[in-house]
PDB file of N, CA, C and O in Angstrom:
ATOM      1  N   MET A   1      61.749 106.459  95.524  1.00  0.00           N
ATOM      2  CA  MET A   1      62.958 106.830  94.860  1.00  0.00           C
ATOM      3  C   MET A   1      64.075 106.979  95.878  1.00  0.00           C
ATOM      4  O   MET A   1      63.880 107.569  96.940  1.00  0.00           O
ATOM      5  N   LYS A   2      65.239 106.446  95.556  1.00  0.00           N
ATOM      6  CA  LYS A   2      66.383 106.493  96.447  1.00  0.00           C
ATOM      7  C   LYS A   2      66.991 107.890  96.488  1.00  0.00           C
ATOM      8  O   LYS A   2      67.004 108.614  95.492  1.00  0.00           O
ATOM      9  N   SER A   3      67.493 108.248  97.666  1.00  0.00           N
ATOM     10  CA  SER A   3      68.202 109.527  97.790  1.00  0.00           C
ATOM     11  C   SER A   3      69.595 109.363  97.199  1.00  0.00           C
ATOM     12  O   SER A   3      70.051 108.259  96.900  1.00  0.00           O
ATOM     13  N   ARG A   4      70.239 110.491  97.047  1.00  0.00           N
ATOM     14  CA  ARG A   4      71.612 110.495  96.508  1.00  0.00           C
ATOM     15  C   ARG A   4      72.557 109.689  97.416  1.00  0.00           C
ATOM     16  O   ARG A   4      73.404 108.940  96.930  1.00  0.00           O
ATOM     17  N   LEU A   5      72.404 109.850  98.730  1.00  0.00           N
ATOM     18  CA  LEU A   5      73.227 109.138  99.695  1.00  0.00           C
ATOM     19  C   LEU A   5      72.983 107.610  99.588  1.00  0.00           C
ATOM     20  O   LEU A   5      73.930 106.825  99.621  1.00  0.00           O
ATOM     21  N   GLU A   6      71.750 107.219  99.466  1.00  0.00           N
ATOM     22  CA  GLU A   6      71.449 105.781  99.328  1.00  0.00           C
ATOM     23  C   GLU A   6      72.067 105.197  98.054  1.00  0.00           C
ATOM     24  O   GLU A   6      72.569 104.073  98.057  1.00  0.00           O
ATOM     25  N   LYS A   7      72.025 105.974  96.966  1.00  0.00           N
ATOM     26  CA  LYS A   7      72.625 105.523  95.729  1.00  0.00           C
ATOM     27  C   LYS A   7      74.147 105.372  95.863  1.00  0.00           C
ATOM     28  O   LYS A   7      74.734 104.405  95.377  1.00  0.00           O
ATOM     29  N   PHE A   8      74.770 106.355  96.537  1.00  0.00           N
ATOM     30  CA  PHE A   8      76.201 106.277  96.774  1.00  0.00           C
ATOM     31  C   PHE A   8      76.536 105.053  97.599  1.00  0.00           C
ATOM     32  O   PHE A   8      77.467 104.316  97.273  1.00  0.00           O
ATOM     33  N   GLU A   9      75.784 104.831  98.669  1.00  0.00           N
ATOM     34  CA  GLU A   9      76.046 103.683  99.552  1.00  0.00           C
ATOM     35  C   GLU A   9      75.903 102.378  98.796  1.00  0.00           C
ATOM     36  O   GLU A   9      76.693 101.455  98.995  1.00  0.00           O
ATOM     37  N   ALA A  10      74.908 102.291  97.934  1.00  0.00           N
ATOM     38  CA  ALA A  10      74.703 101.058  97.133  1.00  0.00           C
ATOM     39  C   ALA A  10      75.833 100.866  96.151  1.00  0.00           C
ATOM     40  O   ALA A  10      76.299  99.743  95.957  1.00  0.00           O
ATOM     41  N   MET A  11      76.280 101.937  95.528  1.00  0.00           N
ATOM     42  CA  MET A  11      77.416 101.871  94.564  1.00  0.00           C
ATOM     43  C   MET A  11      78.675 101.457  95.276  1.00  0.00           C
ATOM     44  O   MET A  11      79.409 100.599  94.786  1.00  0.00           O
ATOM     45  N   LEU A  12      78.949 102.058  96.448  1.00  0.00           N
ATOM     46  CA  LEU A  12      80.156 101.726  97.202  1.00  0.00           C
ATOM     47  C   LEU A  12      80.143 100.266  97.617  1.00  0.00           C
ATOM     48  O   LEU A  12      81.157  99.577  97.499  1.00  0.00           O
ATOM     49  N   GLN A  13      79.014  99.793  98.097  1.00  0.00           N
ATOM     50  CA  GLN A  13      78.902  98.381  98.490  1.00  0.00           C
ATOM     51  C   GLN A  13      79.158  97.447  97.306  1.00  0.00           C
ATOM     52  O   GLN A  13      79.868  96.451  97.442  1.00  0.00           O
ATOM     53  N   GLU A  14      78.583  97.767  96.148  1.00  0.00           N
ATOM     54  CA  GLU A  14      78.807  96.939  94.973  1.00  0.00           C
ATOM     55  C   GLU A  14      80.284  96.924  94.550  1.00  0.00           C
ATOM     56  O   GLU A  14      80.818  95.878  94.182  1.00  0.00           O
ATOM     57  N   ILE A  15      80.924  98.067  94.603  1.00  0.00           N
ATOM     58  CA  ILE A  15      82.351  98.159  94.257  1.00  0.00           C
ATOM     59  C   ILE A  15      83.190  97.284  95.204  1.00  0.00           C
ATOM     60  O   ILE A  15      84.068  96.539  94.770  1.00  0.00           O
ATOM     61  N   GLU A  16      82.894  97.398  96.514  1.00  0.00           N
ATOM     62  CA  GLU A  16      83.652  96.593  97.468  1.00  0.00           C
ATOM     63  C   GLU A  16      83.396  95.097  97.260  1.00  0.00           C
ATOM     64  O   GLU A  16      84.324  94.293  97.347  1.00  0.00           O
ATOM     65  N   GLU A  17      82.151  94.725  96.987  1.00  0.00           N
ATOM     66  CA  GLU A  17      81.843  93.316  96.744  1.00  0.00           C
ATOM     67  C   GLU A  17      82.541  92.799  95.485  1.00  0.00           C
ATOM     68  O   GLU A  17      83.095  91.700  95.476  1.00  0.00           O
ATOM     69  N   ASN A  18      82.504  93.608  94.426  1.00  0.00           N
ATOM     70  CA  ASN A  18      83.167  93.228  93.190  1.00  0.00           C
ATOM     71  C   ASN A  18      84.672  93.089  93.402  1.00  0.00           C
ATOM     72  O   ASN A  18      85.298  92.184  92.850  1.00  0.00           O
ATOM     73  N   TYR A  19      85.241  93.969  94.187  1.00  0.00           N
ATOM     74  CA  TYR A  19      86.680  93.912  94.458  1.00  0.00           C
ATOM     75  C   TYR A  19      87.034  92.583  95.172  1.00  0.00           C
ATOM     76  O   TYR A  19      87.991  91.900  94.807  1.00  0.00           O
ATOM     77  N   GLN A  20      86.245  92.252  96.178  1.00  0.00           N
ATOM     78  CA  GLN A  20      86.494  91.002  96.917  1.00  0.00           C
ATOM     79  C   GLN A  20      86.306  89.786  96.023  1.00  0.00           C
ATOM     80  O   GLN A  20      87.117  88.861  96.067  1.00  0.00           O
ATOM     81  N   THR A  21      85.280  89.770  95.234  1.00  0.00           N
ATOM     82  CA  THR A  21      85.028  88.644  94.325  1.00  0.00           C
ATOM     83  C   THR A  21      86.157  88.526  93.291  1.00  0.00           C
ATOM     84  O   THR A  21      86.630  87.427  93.001  1.00  0.00           O
ATOM     85  N   THR A  22      86.572  89.644  92.753  1.00  0.00           N
ATOM     86  CA  THR A  22      87.650  89.651  91.760  1.00  0.00           C
ATOM     87  C   THR A  22      88.941  89.107  92.367  1.00  0.00           C
ATOM     88  O   THR A  22      89.614  88.273  91.761  1.00  0.00           O
ATOM     89  N   CYS A  23      89.285  89.583  93.572  1.00  0.00           N
ATOM     90  CA  CYS A  23      90.510  89.118  94.236  1.00  0.00           C
ATOM     91  C   CYS A  23      90.422  87.608  94.515  1.00  0.00           C
ATOM     92  O   CYS A  23      91.395  86.882  94.317  1.00  0.00           O
ATOM     93  N   GLY A  24      89.266  87.147  94.968  1.00  0.00           N
ATOM     94  CA  GLY A  24      89.103  85.726  95.236  1.00  0.00           C
ATOM     95  C   GLY A  24      89.267  84.857  93.996  1.00  0.00           C
ATOM     96  O   GLY A  24      89.897  83.801  94.048  1.00  0.00           O
ATOM     97  N   THR A  25      88.701  85.303  92.893  1.00  0.00           N
ATOM     98  CA  THR A  25      88.817  84.539  91.637  1.00  0.00           C
ATOM     99  C   THR A  25      90.257  84.552  91.145  1.00  0.00           C
ATOM    100  O   THR A  25      90.756  83.546  90.641  1.00  0.00           O
ATOM    101  N   MET A  26      90.935  85.713  91.293  1.00  0.00           N
ATOM    102  CA  MET A  26      92.339  85.777  90.908  1.00  0.00           C
ATOM    103  C   MET A  26      93.190  84.848  91.741  1.00  0.00           C
ATOM    104  O   MET A  26      94.068  84.168  91.210  1.00  0.00           O
ATOM    105  N   ASN A  27      92.941  84.807  93.058  1.00  0.00           N
ATOM    106  CA  ASN A  27      93.708  83.904  93.909  1.00  0.00           C
ATOM    107  C   ASN A  27      93.499  82.457  93.524  1.00  0.00           C
ATOM    108  O   ASN A  27      94.438  81.662  93.554  1.00  0.00           O
ATOM    109  N   LYS A  28      92.286  82.111  93.167  1.00  0.00           N
ATOM    110  CA  LYS A  28      91.990  80.729  92.746  1.00  0.00           C
ATOM    111  C   LYS A  28      92.750  80.388  91.463  1.00  0.00           C
ATOM    112  O   LYS A  28      93.355  79.321  91.359  1.00  0.00           O
ATOM    113  N   LEU A  29      92.716  81.293  90.497  1.00  0.00           N
ATOM    114  CA  LEU A  29      93.461  81.066  89.249  1.00  0.00           C
ATOM    115  C   LEU A  29      94.964  81.026  89.488  1.00  0.00           C
ATOM    116  O   LEU A  29      95.671  80.226  88.875  1.00  0.00           O
ATOM    117  N   PHE A  30      95.454  81.886  90.378  1.00  0.00           N
ATOM    118  CA  PHE A  30      96.873  81.888  90.719  1.00  0.00           C
ATOM    119  C   PHE A  30      97.312  80.546  91.313  1.00  0.00           C
ATOM    120  O   PHE A  30      98.372  80.020  90.974  1.00  0.00           O
ATOM    121  N   SER A  31      96.468  80.000  92.212  1.00  0.00           N
ATOM    122  CA  SER A  31      96.812  78.711  92.816  1.00  0.00           C
ATOM    123  C   SER A  31      96.802  77.580  91.809  1.00  0.00           C
ATOM    124  O   SER A  31      97.408  76.534  92.039  1.00  0.00           O
ATOM    125  N   GLN A  32      96.110  77.785  90.682  1.00  0.00           N
ATOM    126  CA  GLN A  32      96.077  76.777  89.621  1.00  0.00           C
ATOM    127  C   GLN A  32      97.112  77.091  88.531  1.00  0.00           C
ATOM    128  O   GLN A  32      97.106  76.464  87.472  1.00  0.00           O
ATOM    129  N   SER A  33      97.987  78.046  88.786  1.00  0.00           N
ATOM    130  CA  SER A  33      99.035  78.459  87.843  1.00  0.00           C
ATOM    131  C   SER A  33      98.447  78.904  86.509  1.00  0.00           C
ATOM    132  O   SER A  33      98.969  78.569  85.445  1.00  0.00           O
ATOM    133  N   LYS A  34      97.347  79.666  86.578  1.00  0.00           N
ATOM    134  CA  LYS A  34      96.677  80.132  85.362  1.00  0.00           C
ATOM    135  C   LYS A  34      96.774  81.654  85.233  1.00  0.00           C
ATOM    136  O   LYS A  34      95.816  82.324  84.849  1.00  0.00           O
ATOM    137  N   THR A  35      97.966  82.184  85.567  1.00  0.00           N
ATOM    138  CA  THR A  35      98.138  83.630  85.540  1.00  0.00           C
ATOM    139  C   THR A  35      98.343  84.194  84.135  1.00  0.00           C
ATOM    140  O   THR A  35      98.321  85.411  83.951  1.00  0.00           O
ATOM    141  N   ARG A  36      98.541  83.336  83.153  1.00  0.00           N
ATOM    142  CA  ARG A  36      98.756  83.794  81.789  1.00  0.00           C
ATOM    143  C   ARG A  36      97.510  83.716  80.960  1.00  0.00           C
ATOM    144  O   ARG A  36      97.540  83.991  79.761  1.00  0.00           O
ATOM    145  N   THR A  37      96.400  83.341  81.584  1.00  0.00           N
ATOM    146  CA  THR A  37      95.147  83.208  80.836  1.00  0.00           C
ATOM    147  C   THR A  37      94.530  84.598  80.595  1.00  0.00           C
ATOM    148  O   THR A  37      94.822  85.564  81.301  1.00  0.00           O
ATOM    149  N   VAL A  38      93.684  84.655  79.592  1.00  0.00           N
ATOM    150  CA  VAL A  38      92.991  85.917  79.299  1.00  0.00           C
ATOM    151  C   VAL A  38      92.067  86.276  80.449  1.00  0.00           C
ATOM    152  O   VAL A  38      91.952  87.453  80.792  1.00  0.00           O
ATOM    153  N   THR A  39      91.425  85.326  81.038  1.00  0.00           N
ATOM    154  CA  THR A  39      90.545  85.599  82.166  1.00  0.00           C
ATOM    155  C   THR A  39      91.302  86.255  83.309  1.00  0.00           C
ATOM    156  O   THR A  39      90.833  87.240  83.879  1.00  0.00           O
ATOM    157  N   TYR A  40      92.461  85.723  83.647  1.00  0.00           N
ATOM    158  CA  TYR A  40      93.267  86.304  84.727  1.00  0.00           C
ATOM    159  C   TYR A  40      93.667  87.719  84.405  1.00  0.00           C
ATOM    160  O   TYR A  40      93.608  88.594  85.269  1.00  0.00           O
ATOM    161  N   GLN A  41      94.079  87.964  83.161  1.00  0.00           N
ATOM    162  CA  GLN A  41      94.513  89.294  82.747  1.00  0.00           C
ATOM    163  C   GLN A  41      93.348  90.277  82.798  1.00  0.00           C
ATOM    164  O   GLN A  41      93.530  91.428  83.195  1.00  0.00           O
ATOM    165  N   GLN A  42      92.142  89.837  82.398  1.00  0.00           N
ATOM    166  CA  GLN A  42      90.980  90.696  82.472  1.00  0.00           C
ATOM    167  C   GLN A  42      90.628  91.016  83.909  1.00  0.00           C
ATOM    168  O   GLN A  42      90.258  92.147  84.226  1.00  0.00           O
ATOM    169  N   LEU A  43      90.742  90.033  84.773  1.00  0.00           N
ATOM    170  CA  LEU A  43      90.454  90.230  86.213  1.00  0.00           C
ATOM    171  C   LEU A  43      91.446  91.199  86.798  1.00  0.00           C
ATOM    172  O   LEU A  43      91.082  92.038  87.622  1.00  0.00           O
ATOM    173  N   LYS A  44      92.695  91.102  86.388  1.00  0.00           N
ATOM    174  CA  LYS A  44      93.716  91.991  86.897  1.00  0.00           C
ATOM    175  C   LYS A  44      93.389  93.433  86.500  1.00  0.00           C
ATOM    176  O   LYS A  44      93.511  94.334  87.330  1.00  0.00           O
ATOM    177  N   ALA A  45      92.988  93.665  85.287  1.00  0.00           N
ATOM    178  CA  ALA A  45      92.583  94.997  84.866  1.00  0.00           C
ATOM    179  C   ALA A  45      91.378  95.489  85.653  1.00  0.00           C
ATOM    180  O   ALA A  45      91.325  96.653  86.050  1.00  0.00           O
ATOM    181  N   ARG A  46      90.436  94.630  85.872  1.00  0.00           N
ATOM    182  CA  ARG A  46      89.254  94.973  86.659  1.00  0.00           C
ATOM    183  C   ARG A  46      89.629  95.316  88.099  1.00  0.00           C
ATOM    184  O   ARG A  46      89.095  96.263  88.677  1.00  0.00           O
ATOM    185  N   LYS A  47      90.538  94.552  88.667  1.00  0.00           N
ATOM    186  CA  LYS A  47      91.014  94.811  90.016  1.00  0.00           C
ATOM    187  C   LYS A  47      91.650  96.184  90.127  1.00  0.00           C
ATOM    188  O   LYS A  47      91.374  96.922  91.073  1.00  0.00           O
ATOM    189  N   TYR A  48      92.495  96.531  89.172  1.00  0.00           N
ATOM    190  CA  TYR A  48      93.167  97.835  89.175  1.00  0.00           C
ATOM    191  C   TYR A  48      92.126  98.972  89.060  1.00  0.00           C
ATOM    192  O   TYR A  48      92.261 100.004  89.717  1.00  0.00           O
ATOM    193  N   THR A  49      91.114  98.779  88.243  1.00  0.00           N
ATOM    194  CA  THR A  49      90.065  99.751  88.098  1.00  0.00           C
ATOM    195  C   THR A  49      89.313  99.965  89.404  1.00  0.00           C
ATOM    196  O   THR A  49      89.076 101.102  89.813  1.00  0.00           O
ATOM    197  N   LEU A  50      88.939  98.868  90.055  1.00  0.00           N
ATOM    198  CA  LEU A  50      88.237  98.952  91.325  1.00  0.00           C
ATOM    199  C   LEU A  50      89.111  99.564  92.407  1.00  0.00           C
ATOM    200  O   LEU A  50      88.624 100.334  93.235  1.00  0.00           O
ATOM    201  N   GLU A  51      90.393  99.231  92.408  1.00  0.00           N
ATOM    202  CA  GLU A  51      91.308  99.833  93.385  1.00  0.00           C
ATOM    203  C   GLU A  51      91.399 101.343  93.203  1.00  0.00           C
ATOM    204  O   GLU A  51      91.437 102.090  94.180  1.00  0.00           O
ATOM    205  N   LYS A  52      91.432 101.790  91.942  1.00  0.00           N
ATOM    206  CA  LYS A  52      91.500 103.222  91.655  1.00  0.00           C
ATOM    207  C   LYS A  52      90.222 103.917  92.139  1.00  0.00           C
ATOM    208  O   LYS A  52      90.286 105.012  92.697  1.00  0.00           O
ATOM    209  N   MET A  53      89.081 103.293  91.929  1.00  0.00           N
ATOM    210  CA  MET A  53      87.832 103.880  92.391  1.00  0.00           C
ATOM    211  C   MET A  53      87.825 104.009  93.922  1.00  0.00           C
ATOM    212  O   MET A  53      87.457 105.056  94.455  1.00  0.00           O
ATOM    213  N   LEU A  54      88.227 102.951  94.621  1.00  0.00           N
ATOM    214  CA  LEU A  54      88.259 103.005  96.059  1.00  0.00           C
ATOM    215  C   LEU A  54      89.286 104.037  96.562  1.00  0.00           C
ATOM    216  O   LEU A  54      89.061 104.701  97.574  1.00  0.00           O
ATOM    217  N   ALA A  55      90.397 104.161  95.854  1.00  0.00           N
ATOM    218  CA  ALA A  55      91.400 105.139  96.233  1.00  0.00           C
ATOM    219  C   ALA A  55      90.854 106.567  96.102  1.00  0.00           C
ATOM    220  O   ALA A  55      91.185 107.437  96.907  1.00  0.00           O
ATOM    221  N   MET A  56      90.028 106.799  95.100  1.00  0.00           N
ATOM    222  CA  MET A  56      89.434 108.125  94.935  1.00  0.00           C
ATOM    223  C   MET A  56      88.498 108.414  96.095  1.00  0.00           C
ATOM    224  O   MET A  56      88.455 109.546  96.578  1.00  0.00           O
ATOM    225  N   TYR A  57      87.753 107.432  96.550  1.00  0.00           N
ATOM    226  CA  TYR A  57      86.877 107.642  97.697  1.00  0.00           C
ATOM    227  C   TYR A  57      87.708 107.985  98.945  1.00  0.00           C
ATOM    228  O   TYR A  57      87.324 108.845  99.737  1.00  0.00           O
ATOM    229  N   ARG A  58      88.842 107.306  99.106  1.00  0.00           N
ATOM    230  CA  ARG A  58      89.726 107.606 100.229  1.00  0.00           C
ATOM    231  C   ARG A  58      90.304 109.020 100.094  1.00  0.00           C
ATOM    232  O   ARG A  58      90.399 109.747 101.083  1.00  0.00           O
ATOM    233  N   ASP A  59      90.682 109.403  98.892  1.00  0.00           N
ATOM    234  CA  ASP A  59      91.220 110.749  98.660  1.00  0.00           C
ATOM    235  C   ASP A  59      90.254 111.860  99.071  1.00  0.00           C
ATOM    236  O   ASP A  59      90.664 112.923  99.538  1.00  0.00           O
ATOM    237  N   TYR A  60      88.974 111.589  98.887  1.00  0.00           N
ATOM    238  CA  TYR A  60      87.927 112.576  99.238  1.00  0.00           C
ATOM    239  C   TYR A  60      87.413 112.351 100.644  1.00  0.00           C
ATOM    240  O   TYR A  60      86.411 112.939 101.052  1.00  0.00           O
ATOM    241  N   ASP A  61      88.109 111.489 101.389  1.00  0.00           N
ATOM    242  CA  ASP A  61      87.786 111.211 102.786  1.00  0.00           C
ATOM    243  C   ASP A  61      86.365 110.638 102.963  1.00  0.00           C
ATOM    244  O   ASP A  61      85.653 110.966 103.912  1.00  0.00           O
ATOM    245  N   LEU A  62      85.990 109.779 102.018  1.00  0.00           N
ATOM    246  CA  LEU A  62      84.668 109.144 102.078  1.00  0.00           C
ATOM    247  C   LEU A  62      84.744 107.733 102.642  1.00  0.00           C
ATOM    248  O   LEU A  62      83.708 107.125 102.907  1.00  0.00           O
ATOM    249  N   LEU A  63      85.958 107.194 102.832  1.00  0.00           N
ATOM    250  CA  LEU A  63      86.149 105.908 103.436  1.00  0.00           C
ATOM    251  C   LEU A  63      87.062 106.019 104.647  1.00  0.00           C
ATOM    252  O   LEU A  63      87.923 106.897 104.706  1.00  0.00           O
ATOM    253  N   ASN A  64      86.874 105.133 105.605  1.00  0.00           N
ATOM    254  CA  ASN A  64      87.772 105.139 106.731  1.00  0.00           C
ATOM    255  C   ASN A  64      88.874 104.130 106.476  1.00  0.00           C
ATOM    256  O   ASN A  64      88.996 103.622 105.362  1.00  0.00           O
ATOM    257  N   GLU A  65      89.687 103.826 107.498  1.00  0.00           N
ATOM    258  CA  GLU A  65      90.840 102.941 107.378  1.00  0.00           C
ATOM    259  C   GLU A  65      90.508 101.543 106.843  1.00  0.00           C
ATOM    260  O   GLU A  65      91.265 100.985 106.049  1.00  0.00           O
ATOM    261  N   GLN A  66      89.398 100.991 107.272  1.00  0.00           N
ATOM    262  CA  GLN A  66      89.060  99.623 106.900  1.00  0.00           C
ATOM    263  C   GLN A  66      88.372  99.538 105.530  1.00  0.00           C
ATOM    264  O   GLN A  66      88.019  98.443 105.091  1.00  0.00           O
ATOM    265  N   GLY A  67      88.182 100.644 104.870  1.00  0.00           N
ATOM    266  CA  GLY A  67      87.578 100.625 103.535  1.00  0.00           C
ATOM    267  C   GLY A  67      86.071 100.761 103.606  1.00  0.00           C
ATOM    268  O   GLY A  67      85.407 100.714 102.570  1.00  0.00           O
ATOM    269  N   LYS A  68      85.512 100.927 104.786  1.00  0.00           N
ATOM    270  CA  LYS A  68      84.057 101.122 104.903  1.00  0.00           C
ATOM    271  C   LYS A  68      83.748 102.600 104.848  1.00  0.00           C
ATOM    272  O   LYS A  68      84.605 103.433 105.144  1.00  0.00           O
ATOM    273  N   GLU A  69      82.536 102.924 104.472  1.00  0.00           N
ATOM    274  CA  GLU A  69      82.137 104.330 104.355  1.00  0.00           C
ATOM    275  C   GLU A  69      82.129 104.986 105.744  1.00  0.00           C
ATOM    276  O   GLU A  69      81.909 104.325 106.760  1.00  0.00           O
ATOM    277  N   LYS A  70      82.367 106.260 105.758  1.00  0.00           N
ATOM    278  CA  LYS A  70      82.287 106.991 107.026  1.00  0.00           C
ATOM    279  C   LYS A  70      80.834 107.272 107.351  1.00  0.00           C
ATOM    280  O   LYS A  70      79.997 107.412 106.459  1.00  0.00           O
ATOM    281  N   VAL A  71      80.547 107.352 108.648  1.00  0.00           N
ATOM    282  CA  VAL A  71      79.184 107.677 109.074  1.00  0.00           C
ATOM    283  C   VAL A  71      79.170 109.041 109.695  1.00  0.00           C
ATOM    284  O   VAL A  71      78.117 109.513 110.124  1.00  0.00           O
TER     285      VAL A  71
END
């Protein structure tokens, strides 16, 4: 069974990966001038949600400057 810290680290890693994937997909759609599509709008909402989650980790001093967890 995973410890609480291991669960947090796994969650943080997944959030960061999802954020990067979301931004990459949005950039691809943007370059294709597809910013008015439902997919793009859904990704934008997802990006804002992930940004808010990462900001909360920063507020509680759980992330350092580069967005990685503190050790």
